[in-house]
All heavy atoms as an XYZ file, in Angstrom:
768
protein
N       0.800     -1.194     -0.054
C      -0.027      0.005     -0.023
C       0.860      1.247      0.009
O       1.927      1.296      0.705
C      -0.876      0.025      1.264
C      -2.084     -0.835      1.260
S      -3.178     -0.420      2.603
C      -3.494     -2.046      3.229
N       0.437      2.259     -0.715
C       1.151      3.511     -0.701
C       0.647      4.395      0.417
O      -0.267      3.997      1.177
C       1.116      4.186     -2.068
C      -0.299      4.684     -2.438
O      -1.206      4.650     -1.590
O      -0.478      5.130     -3.613
N       1.193      5.588      0.535
C       0.872      6.495      1.643
C      -0.626      6.773      1.750
O      -1.241      6.721      2.771
C       1.695      7.763      1.454
C       1.536      8.743      2.568
C       2.405      9.976      2.323
N       2.424     10.817      3.506
C       3.513     11.431      3.940
N       4.605     11.385      3.230
N       3.470     12.123      5.029
N      -1.203      7.104      0.579
C      -2.644      7.468      0.542
C      -3.524      6.283      0.932
O      -4.481      6.464      1.716
C      -3.024      7.980     -0.852
C      -4.397      8.533     -0.919
C      -4.733      9.255     -2.188
O      -3.846      9.987     -2.677
O      -5.795      9.069     -2.698
N      -3.211      5.110      0.430
C      -3.992      3.919      0.774
C      -3.899      3.597      2.248
O      -4.882      3.185      2.865
C      -3.499      2.706     -0.082
C      -3.828      2.865     -1.513
C      -3.167      1.773     -2.339
O      -2.044      1.290     -2.016
O      -3.724      1.412     -3.396
N      -2.697      3.746      2.828
C      -2.556      3.467      4.277
C      -3.353      4.470      5.082
O      -3.988      4.110      6.057
C      -1.034      3.565      4.650
C      -0.186      2.399      4.204
C       1.305      2.697      4.398
C      -0.566      1.108      4.951
N      -3.315      5.731      4.702
C      -4.116      6.784      5.403
C      -5.611      6.495      5.332
O      -6.327      6.658      6.315
C      -3.783      8.154      4.936
C      -2.459      8.779      5.393
C      -2.209     10.097      4.685
C      -2.485      8.915      6.885
N      -6.079      6.113      4.150
C      -7.480      5.808      3.973
C      -7.888      4.615      4.878
O      -8.911      4.673      5.520
C      -7.847      5.507      2.518
C      -7.913      6.710      1.641
C      -8.270      6.329      0.219
C      -8.341      7.485     -0.680
N      -8.708      7.122     -2.034
N      -7.051      3.524      4.836
C      -7.354      2.338      5.609
C      -7.355      2.713      7.099
O      -8.257      2.273      7.860
C      -6.308      1.221      5.297
C      -6.651     -0.026      6.013
C      -7.934     -0.626      5.488
C      -8.181     -1.979      6.080
N      -9.479     -2.470      5.695
N      -6.422      3.479      7.551
C      -6.335      3.899      8.916
C      -7.590      4.725      9.331
O      -8.107      4.566     10.416
C      -5.063      4.640      9.230
C      -4.791      4.992     10.706
C      -4.799      3.737     11.579
C      -3.482      5.695     10.793
N      -7.956      5.620      8.433
C      -9.147      6.464      8.712
C     -10.381      5.551      8.882
O     -11.222      5.768      9.745
C      -9.379      7.472      7.614
O      -8.383      8.372      7.600
N     -10.504      4.578      8.009
C     -11.639      3.649      8.093
C     -11.655      2.901      9.396
O     -12.699      2.802     10.066
C     -11.618      2.657      6.916
C     -11.841      3.220      5.601
C     -11.509      2.240      4.413
O     -11.117      1.094      4.719
O     -11.632      2.658      3.269
N     -10.481      2.341      9.753
C     -10.411      1.532     11.014
C     -10.624      2.431     12.203
O     -11.326      1.973     13.159
C      -9.058      0.851     11.045
C      -8.855     -0.311     10.011
C      -7.393     -0.728      9.968
C      -9.765     -1.461     10.325
N     -10.085      3.580     12.225
C     -10.309      4.494     13.357
C     -11.769      4.894     13.516
O     -12.301      5.000     14.595
C      -9.397      5.735     13.308
C      -7.956      5.441     13.651
O      -7.665      4.363     14.232
O      -7.110      6.284     13.385
N     -12.448      5.124     12.383
C     -13.872      5.440     12.386
C     -14.647      4.306     12.995
O     -15.562      4.484     13.827
C     -14.366      5.757     11.005
C     -15.868      6.070     10.953
C     -16.253      7.350     11.214
C     -16.774      5.094     10.683
C     -17.638      7.667     11.188
C     -18.112      5.347     10.675
C     -18.567      6.645     10.918
N     -14.333      3.085     12.564
C     -15.065      1.894     13.078
C     -14.813      1.755     14.557
O     -15.708      1.444     15.329
C     -14.611      0.609     12.299
C     -15.039      0.683     10.849
C     -15.152     -0.640     12.979
C     -14.424     -0.356      9.968
N     -13.531      2.022     15.001
C     -13.196      1.884     16.453
C     -14.015      2.918     17.253
O     -14.542      2.577     18.295
C     -11.719      2.112     16.659
N     -14.127      4.118     16.789
C     -14.902      5.148     17.474
C     -16.383      4.726     17.535
O     -17.051      4.838     18.575
C     -14.772      6.542     16.847
C     -15.773      7.526     17.403
C     -13.314      7.041     16.995
N     -16.909      4.288     16.409
C     -18.320      3.873     16.328
C     -18.578      2.709     17.297
O     -19.571      2.768     18.045
C     -18.645      3.514     14.924
C     -20.119      3.377     14.668
O     -20.871      4.305     15.137
O     -20.561      2.464     14.000
N     -17.747      1.705     17.264
C     -17.901      0.587     18.212
C     -17.745      1.017     19.653
O     -18.501      0.516     20.505
C     -16.924     -0.522     17.875
C     -17.284     -1.390     16.662
C     -16.113     -2.311     16.292
C     -18.514     -2.237     16.891
N     -16.825      1.940     19.896
C     -16.631      2.447     21.255
C     -17.864      3.145     21.774
O     -18.257      2.963     22.929
N     -18.505      3.904     20.923
C     -19.728      4.600     21.304
C     -20.869      3.556     21.586
O     -21.628      3.685     22.559
C     -20.192      5.549     20.194
C     -19.325      6.793     20.011
C     -19.760      7.561     18.765
C     -19.364      7.678     21.228
N     -20.946      2.539     20.724
C     -21.926      1.473     20.929
C     -21.649      0.798     22.280
O     -22.563      0.490     23.045
C     -21.878      0.479     19.800
C     -22.779     -0.711     19.966
C     -24.141     -0.597     19.752
C     -22.275     -1.911     20.474
C     -25.011     -1.668     19.955
C     -23.129     -2.999     20.623
C     -24.513     -2.900     20.354
O     -25.346     -3.935     20.610
N     -20.424      0.517     22.585
C     -20.047     -0.200     23.803
C     -20.325      0.631     25.048
O     -20.458      0.108     26.124
C     -18.615     -0.679     23.772
C     -18.398     -1.880     22.820
C     -16.928     -2.096     22.573
C     -19.042     -3.125     23.397
N     -20.390      1.951     24.867
C     -20.745      2.803     26.043
C     -22.154      2.502     26.573
O     -22.383      2.610     27.760
C     -20.691      4.292     25.660
C     -19.284      4.813     25.561
O     -18.327      4.172     26.107
N     -19.096      5.875     24.885
N     -23.028      2.059     25.643
C     -24.365      1.746     26.060
C     -24.658      0.249     26.085
O     -25.743     -0.144     26.553
C     -25.406      2.427     25.112
O     -25.131      2.008     23.775
C     -25.283      3.961     25.231
N     -23.735     -0.560     25.574
C     -23.909     -2.015     25.538
C     -22.593     -2.676     25.997
O     -21.947     -3.346     25.270
C     -24.274     -2.497     24.162
C     -25.539     -1.896     23.610
N     -25.567     -0.612     23.064
C     -26.773     -2.397     23.547
C     -26.800     -0.388     22.635
N     -27.532     -1.418     22.916
N     -22.196     -2.420     27.245
C     -20.863     -2.819     27.737
C     -20.646     -4.334     27.826
O     -19.497     -4.794     27.917
C     -20.755     -2.164     29.076
C     -22.164     -1.969     29.558
C     -22.938     -1.706     28.319
N     -21.687     -5.143     27.772
C     -21.552     -6.599     27.888
C     -21.777     -7.311     26.592
O     -21.851     -8.537     26.590
C     -22.539     -7.071     28.928
C     -22.290     -6.480     30.325
O     -21.140     -6.339     30.721
N     -23.325     -6.127     30.996
N     -21.819     -6.617     25.500
C     -22.053     -7.218     24.187
C     -20.727     -7.791     23.675
O     -19.915     -7.119     23.139
C     -22.591     -6.196     23.227
C     -23.121     -6.788     21.942
N     -22.529     -6.540     20.694
C     -24.119     -7.665     21.736
C     -23.191     -7.220     19.803
N     -24.165     -7.886     20.368
N     -20.549     -9.135     23.887
C     -19.256     -9.785     23.678
C     -18.808     -9.724     22.207
O     -17.636     -9.572     21.931
C     -19.247    -11.215     24.137
O     -20.360    -11.927     23.551
C     -19.409    -11.298     25.670
N     -19.768     -9.839     21.265
C     -19.387     -9.756     19.839
C     -18.824     -8.390     19.504
O     -17.881     -8.245     18.743
C     -20.547    -10.106     18.981
C     -20.977    -11.570     19.033
C     -22.209    -11.900     18.190
O     -22.598    -11.036     17.350
O     -22.756    -12.975     18.400
N     -19.440     -7.364     20.050
C     -18.959     -5.964     19.794
C     -17.585     -5.747     20.433
O     -16.733     -5.055     19.832
C     -19.961     -4.942     20.321
N     -17.362     -6.316     21.591
C     -16.085     -6.207     22.237
C     -15.027     -6.884     21.397
O     -13.904     -6.362     21.207
C     -16.114     -6.777     23.648
C     -17.010     -5.918     24.577
C     -14.748     -6.908     24.319
C     -17.352     -6.553     25.918
N     -15.327     -8.072     20.891
C     -14.353     -8.803     20.043
C     -14.102     -8.001     18.783
O     -12.954     -7.902     18.315
C     -14.917    -10.183     19.719
C     -14.901    -11.124     20.888
C     -15.609    -12.450     20.623
O     -16.303    -12.617     19.582
N     -15.447    -13.419     21.493
N     -15.136     -7.485     18.162
C     -14.938     -6.658     16.931
C     -14.122     -5.432     17.237
O     -13.229     -5.063     16.422
C     -16.331     -6.268     16.365
N     -14.374     -4.775     18.368
C     -13.597     -3.578     18.767
C     -12.143     -3.962     18.938
O     -11.244     -3.234     18.395
C     -14.160     -3.033     20.019
C     -13.403     -1.806     20.576
C     -13.615     -0.564     20.030
C     -12.450     -1.949     21.586
C     -12.901      0.567     20.507
C     -11.715     -0.882     22.033
C     -11.935      0.373     21.519
O     -11.250      1.462     21.963
N     -11.850     -5.045     19.644
C     -10.428     -5.489     19.808
C      -9.768     -5.775     18.494
O      -8.590     -5.472     18.305
C     -10.393     -6.616     20.795
C     -10.713     -6.211     22.217
O     -10.501     -5.079     22.589
N     -11.196     -7.125     22.997
N     -10.488     -6.438     17.588
C      -9.945     -6.737     16.259
C      -9.607     -5.492     15.475
O      -8.566     -5.375     14.809
C     -10.886     -7.636     15.447
C     -10.967     -9.059     16.027
C     -12.014     -9.865     15.345
O     -12.878     -9.326     14.570
N     -12.037    -11.137     15.520
N     -10.498     -4.492     15.543
C     -10.319     -3.262     14.807
C      -9.134     -2.507     15.383
O      -8.308     -1.949     14.614
C     -11.588     -2.378     14.838
C     -11.382     -0.990     14.320
C     -12.659     -3.027     13.940
N      -9.013     -2.449     16.674
C      -7.911     -1.782     17.348
C      -6.594     -2.419     16.949
O      -5.647     -1.704     16.605
C      -8.067     -1.767     18.863
C      -9.243     -0.862     19.289
C      -6.818     -1.288     19.595
C      -9.157      0.568     18.897
N      -6.531     -3.725     16.947
C      -5.323     -4.449     16.521
C      -4.979     -4.157     15.092
O      -3.837     -3.882     14.732
C      -5.496     -5.976     16.740
O      -5.805     -6.193     18.133
C      -4.301     -6.749     16.341
N      -5.999     -4.155     14.193
C      -5.787     -3.876     12.771
C      -5.284     -2.451     12.592
O      -4.384     -2.209     11.805
C      -7.053     -4.211     12.004
N      -5.914     -1.525     13.257
C      -5.522     -0.126     13.172
C      -4.066      0.114     13.661
O      -3.342      0.833     13.048
C      -6.505      0.762     13.942
N      -3.734     -0.535     14.773
C      -2.352     -0.423     15.258
C      -1.333     -0.969     14.223
O      -0.308     -0.396     14.025
C      -2.198     -1.128     16.573
C      -2.776     -0.381     17.734
O      -3.055      0.851     17.599
O      -2.993     -1.016     18.810
N      -1.690     -2.049     13.585
C      -0.812     -2.619     12.554
C      -0.630     -1.685     11.389
O       0.509     -1.450     10.922
C      -1.323     -3.994     12.096
N      -1.746     -1.074     10.913
C      -1.651     -0.104      9.790
C      -0.873      1.111     10.228
O      -0.058      1.623      9.470
C      -3.046      0.234      9.277
C      -2.979      1.370      8.249
C      -3.732     -1.002      8.675
N      -1.153      1.599     11.423
C      -0.469      2.775     11.971
C       1.053      2.527     12.041
O       1.831      3.368     11.680
C      -1.004      3.133     13.336
C      -0.505      4.446     13.901
C      -1.258      4.837     15.189
N      -2.576      5.256     14.855
C      -3.682      4.599     15.136
N      -3.636      3.451     15.683
N      -4.909      5.125     14.792
N       1.447      1.376     12.535
C       2.883      1.029     12.653
C       3.531      0.934     11.260
O       4.647      1.406     11.049
C       3.078     -0.253     13.441
C       2.820     -0.038     14.914
S       3.076     -1.410     16.077
C       3.409     -2.799     15.115
N       2.802      0.363     10.312
C       3.307      0.213      8.966
C       3.497      1.618      8.323
O       4.489      1.894      7.669
C       2.334     -0.629      8.120
C       2.815     -0.904      6.692
C       1.912     -1.843      5.973
C       2.420     -2.185      4.593
N       1.560     -3.127      3.911
N       2.500      2.486      8.527
C       2.571      3.847      7.973
C       3.794      4.566      8.619
O       4.564      5.207      7.889
C       1.278      4.619      8.235
C       1.381      6.042      7.747
C       0.929      6.385      6.449
C       1.872      7.046      8.499
C       1.049      7.642      5.972
C       2.003      8.328      8.031
C       1.595      8.620      6.752
O       1.678      9.899      6.238
N       3.843      4.561      9.920
C       4.881      5.305     10.633
C       6.275      4.825     10.342
O       7.240      5.588     10.307
C       4.589      5.350     12.100
C       3.380      6.218     12.403
C       3.111      6.447     13.884
O       3.632      5.701     14.682
O       2.297      7.345     14.193
N       6.405      3.515     10.096
C       7.708      2.963      9.779
C       8.170      3.511      8.402
O       9.370      3.721      8.135
C       7.685      1.420      9.745
N       7.227      3.677      7.472
C       7.516      4.124      6.111
C       7.582      5.616      5.957
O       8.406      6.154      5.197
C       6.539      3.507      5.123
N       6.649      6.342      6.662
C       6.489      7.751      6.377
C       6.714      8.676      7.595
O       6.644      9.894      7.420
C       5.128      8.019      5.816
C       4.878      7.249      4.548
C       4.030      6.146      4.541
C       5.516      7.556      3.374
C       3.813      5.357      3.365
C       5.314      6.839      2.207
C       4.455      5.736      2.221
O       4.254      5.003      1.081
N       6.927      8.137      8.759
C       7.136      8.963      9.952
C       5.921      9.008     10.810
O       4.864      8.516     10.452
N       6.042      9.619     11.978
C       4.970      9.583     12.970
C       3.724     10.360     12.555
O       3.788     11.382     11.884
C       5.577     10.236     14.218
C       6.726     10.979     13.723
C       7.210     10.331     12.458
N       2.562      9.869     12.979
C       1.303     10.572     12.722
C       0.959     11.522     13.847
O       0.194     12.428     13.708
C       0.191      9.519     12.569
C       0.200      8.721     11.255
C      -0.698      7.507     11.364
C      -0.211      9.632     10.101
N       1.509     11.176     15.062
C       1.212     12.041     16.252
C       2.544     12.422     16.863
O       3.491     11.662     16.893
C       0.414     11.214     17.244
S      -1.185     10.625     16.662
N       2.557     13.639     17.380
C       3.777     14.125     18.008
C       4.080     13.413     19.292
O       5.220     13.402     19.767
C       3.674     15.593     18.249
O       2.651     15.901     19.159
N       3.069     12.803     19.936
C       3.282     12.165     21.246
C       3.455     10.634     21.153
O       3.606     10.011     22.172
C       2.078     12.511     22.176
C       0.737     12.185     21.578
C       0.201     10.891     21.692
C       0.052     13.122     20.908
C      -1.015     10.583     21.154
C      -1.216     12.830     20.348
C      -1.727     11.549     20.496
N       3.417     10.072     19.948
C       3.599      8.619     19.863
C       4.273      8.316     18.538
O       3.841      8.799     17.488
C       2.207      7.948     19.867
C       2.245      6.463     19.744
C       0.927      5.838     19.590
N       0.233      6.363     18.429
C      -1.062      6.692     18.408
N      -1.793      6.582     19.472
N      -1.610      7.162     17.314
N       5.346      7.583     18.578
C       6.022      7.257     17.361
C       6.503      5.770     17.384
O       7.157      5.349     18.300
C       7.256      8.174     17.192
O       8.007      7.775     16.057
N       6.126      5.086     16.331
C       6.586      3.697     16.116
C       7.739      3.667     15.142
O       8.267      2.643     14.832
C       5.448      2.814     15.633
C       4.256      2.709     16.521
C       3.033      3.282     16.129
C       4.363      2.045     17.693
C       1.944      3.184     17.027
C       3.271      1.933     18.554
C       2.068      2.505     18.172
O       0.988      2.398     19.014
N       8.117      4.807     14.634
C       9.151      4.871     13.616
C      10.485      4.362     14.203
O      10.814      4.590     15.333
C       9.327      6.303     13.100
N      11.229      3.600     13.350
C      12.451      3.068     13.792
C      13.572      4.100     14.012
O      14.410      3.971     14.863
C      12.934      2.026     12.813
C      12.044      0.797     12.735
C      12.476     -0.231     11.721
O      13.616     -0.166     11.292
O      11.665     -1.082     11.369
N      13.538      5.142     13.223
C      14.555      6.163     13.339
C      14.160      7.163     14.407
O      13.352      8.065     14.190
C      14.769      6.908     11.989
C      15.842      7.991     12.092
O      16.447      8.188     13.110
N      15.963      8.753     11.043
N      14.700      6.961     15.611
C      14.346      7.870     16.687
C      15.477      8.881     17.029
O      15.436      9.554     18.025
C      13.983      7.051     17.946
O      15.131      6.252     18.286
C      12.759      6.208     17.750
N      16.473      8.951     16.159
C      17.557      9.918     16.385
C      17.145     11.356     16.098
O      17.693     12.273     16.651
C      18.777      9.531     15.525
C      19.390      8.222     15.978
C      20.521      7.859     15.050
O      20.688      8.366     13.967
N      21.355      6.897     15.486
N      16.181     11.528     15.220
C      15.711     12.819     14.854
C      14.280     13.044     15.240
O      13.535     12.098     15.282
C      15.871     13.067     13.330
C      17.294     13.040     12.911
O      18.204     13.529     13.573
N      17.553     12.392     11.792
N      13.923     14.270     15.493
C      12.504     14.602     15.781
C      11.798     14.680     14.447
O      11.859     15.670     13.745
C      12.434     15.941     16.526
C      11.078     16.316     16.953
C      10.379     17.384     16.486
C      10.242     15.642     17.917
N       9.170     17.426     17.132
C       9.084     16.391     18.002
C      10.446     14.536     18.737
C       8.038     16.002     18.838
C       9.372     14.168     19.570
C       8.245     14.924     19.629
N      11.163     13.564     14.059
C      10.627     13.432     12.685
C       9.310     14.177     12.454
O       8.920     14.334     11.334
C      10.382     11.942     12.421
C      11.651     11.168     12.374
C      11.367      9.679     12.079
O      10.269      9.227     12.282
N      12.436      8.982     11.719
N       8.603     14.562     13.498
C       7.309     15.182     13.326
C       7.412     16.377     12.420
O       6.524     16.596     11.604
C       6.750     15.564     14.751
C       5.418     16.180     14.672
C       5.083     17.447     14.931
C       4.178     15.517     14.394
N       3.765     17.673     14.767
C       3.160     16.490     14.456
C       3.852     14.231     14.051
C       1.848     16.200     14.244
C       2.539     13.910     13.832
C       1.518     14.909     13.905
N       8.441     17.198     12.538
C       8.550     18.377     11.719
C       8.866     18.111     10.289
O       8.730     18.997      9.420
C       9.625     19.309     12.317
C      11.008     18.760     12.216
C      12.026     19.676     12.850
O      11.727     20.788     13.270
N      13.272     19.212     12.921
N       9.313     16.912      9.902
C       9.697     16.562      8.566
C       8.520     16.234      7.637
O       8.627     16.247      6.431
C      10.680     15.422      8.559
C      11.948     15.775      9.273
C      12.864     14.596      9.454
O      12.590     13.537      8.894
O      13.831     14.735     10.205
N       7.379     15.922      8.197
C       6.200     15.549      7.402
C       5.277     16.732      7.181
O       5.352     17.718      7.970
C       5.431     14.403      8.145
C       6.193     13.100      8.064
O       6.922     12.852      7.097
O       6.073     12.358      9.046
N       4.416     16.643      6.201
C       3.408     17.698      6.071
C       2.449     17.779      7.308
O       2.159     16.741      7.876
C       2.644     17.364      4.820
C       3.135     16.058      4.308
C       4.251     15.652      5.223
N       2.064     18.971      7.654
C       1.166     19.124      8.748
C      -0.257     18.768      8.336
O      -0.563     18.864      7.121
C       1.269     20.541      9.305
C       2.572     20.794      9.919
C       3.717     21.177      9.295
C       2.924     20.620     11.306
N       4.738     21.253     10.154
C       4.314     20.950     11.423
C       2.211     20.218     12.421
C       4.981     20.861     12.615
C       2.867     20.178     13.634
C       4.279     20.504     13.712
N      -1.136     18.403      9.224
C      -2.507     17.923      8.841
C      -3.248     18.906      7.956
O      -4.088     18.520      7.138
C      -3.202     17.684     10.166
C      -2.102     17.405     11.121
C      -0.942     18.280     10.658
N      -3.010     20.188      8.137
C      -3.812     21.215      7.357
C      -3.191     21.432      5.991
O      -3.718     22.202      5.220
C      -3.926     22.491      8.162
C      -2.653     23.037      8.590
C      -1.767     23.815      7.877
C      -2.039     22.821      9.873
N      -0.680     24.110      8.665
C      -0.789     23.529      9.906
C      -2.391     22.122     11.016
C       0.064     23.504     10.949
C      -1.580     22.141     12.105
C      -0.325     22.838     12.099
N      -2.020     20.880      5.721
C      -1.406     21.049      4.401
C      -1.951     20.021      3.416
O      -2.240     18.870      3.767
C       0.141     20.887      4.507
C       0.790     22.003      5.295
C       2.264     21.765      5.445
O       2.668     20.704      5.872
N       3.037     22.750      5.095
N      -2.145     20.449      2.185
C      -2.716     19.598      1.150
C      -1.990     18.233      1.029
O      -2.617     17.220      0.833
C      -2.731     20.384     -0.158
C      -3.475     19.677     -1.275
C      -3.506     20.553     -2.466
C      -4.269     19.867     -3.572
N      -4.443     20.688     -4.766
N      -0.724     18.278      1.139
C       0.094     17.031      0.946
C      -0.171     15.981      1.980
O       0.091     14.791      1.780
C       1.588     17.372      0.952
N      -0.781     16.373      3.133
C      -1.024     15.437      4.209
C      -2.402     14.778      4.056
O      -2.691     13.855      4.815
C      -0.935     16.148      5.542
N      -3.191     15.245      3.158
C      -4.584     14.721      3.034
C      -4.746     13.928      1.771
O      -3.999     14.024      0.802
C      -5.552     15.916      3.034
C      -5.533     16.621      4.341
O      -6.019     16.058      5.310
N      -4.971     17.826      4.410
N      -5.759     13.102      1.769
C      -6.029     12.250      0.632
C      -7.387     12.668      0.058
O      -8.077     13.447      0.627
C      -6.056     10.767      1.014
C      -6.944     10.439      2.139
C      -8.316     10.258      1.963
C      -6.430     10.358      3.458
C      -9.129      9.941      3.065
C      -7.247     10.052      4.518
C      -8.614      9.883      4.311
N      -7.696     12.151     -1.116
C      -9.001     12.509     -1.781
C      -9.987     11.386     -1.524
O      -9.621     10.204     -1.381
C      -8.765     12.688     -3.302
O      -8.211     11.549     -3.821
C      -7.796     13.846     -3.552
N     -11.239     11.761     -1.526
C     -12.308     10.787     -1.371
C     -13.126     10.820     -2.649
O     -13.576     11.876     -3.119
C     -13.223     11.158     -0.189
C     -12.549     11.071      1.205
C     -13.518     11.623      2.245
C     -12.189      9.656      1.493
N     -13.377      9.680     -3.214
C     -14.217      9.503     -4.418
C     -13.755     10.487     -5.508
O     -14.569     11.097     -6.180
C     -15.685      9.749     -4.069
N     -12.453     10.652     -5.626
C     -11.938     11.483     -6.758
C     -12.042     12.947     -6.494
O     -11.700     13.721     -7.380
N     -12.516     13.351     -5.353
C     -12.645     14.785     -5.039
C     -11.455     15.252     -4.203
O     -10.989     14.517     -3.353
C     -13.948     15.093     -4.301
C     -15.157     14.793     -5.167
C     -16.394     15.182     -4.446
C     -17.610     14.882     -5.325
N     -18.847     15.238     -4.702
N     -11.009     16.408     -4.471
C      -9.861     16.979     -3.772
C     -10.303     17.550     -2.439
O     -11.320     18.200     -2.344
C      -9.247     18.074     -4.629
C      -7.766     18.040     -4.657
C      -7.179     19.055     -5.603
O      -7.109     18.779     -6.784
O      -6.865     20.152     -5.142
N      -9.494     17.337     -1.392
C      -9.747     18.007     -0.114
C      -9.372     19.458     -0.216
O      -8.349     19.764     -0.809
C      -8.992     17.319      1.012
S      -9.465     15.639      1.309
N     -10.149     20.336      0.397
C      -9.814     21.774      0.325
C      -9.669     22.315      1.700
O     -10.200     21.941      2.635
C     -10.877     22.488     -0.431
C     -10.946     22.108     -1.877
C     -11.927     22.889     -2.623
C     -11.969     22.415     -4.099
N     -12.809     23.144     -4.921
């Protein structure tokens, strides 16, 4: 997967995790939802680690990147810069 595909996949998984987390707030004993939540969190962590190993940290407070000699956060585009965002359904983010 390239950078854009990894970001899209991570966005999808994080959305699902938030959605399941909200559901579990009102259904804390629903074992299938708990299992799904744990699977999504594991999958998102794997994608996040793959992205950060290739492109640098996504968050300034957490880094899985192997190169920890430099402060890598400043080397990547910031979230509000066009280069940091991906397109949805062929439409450009503005």
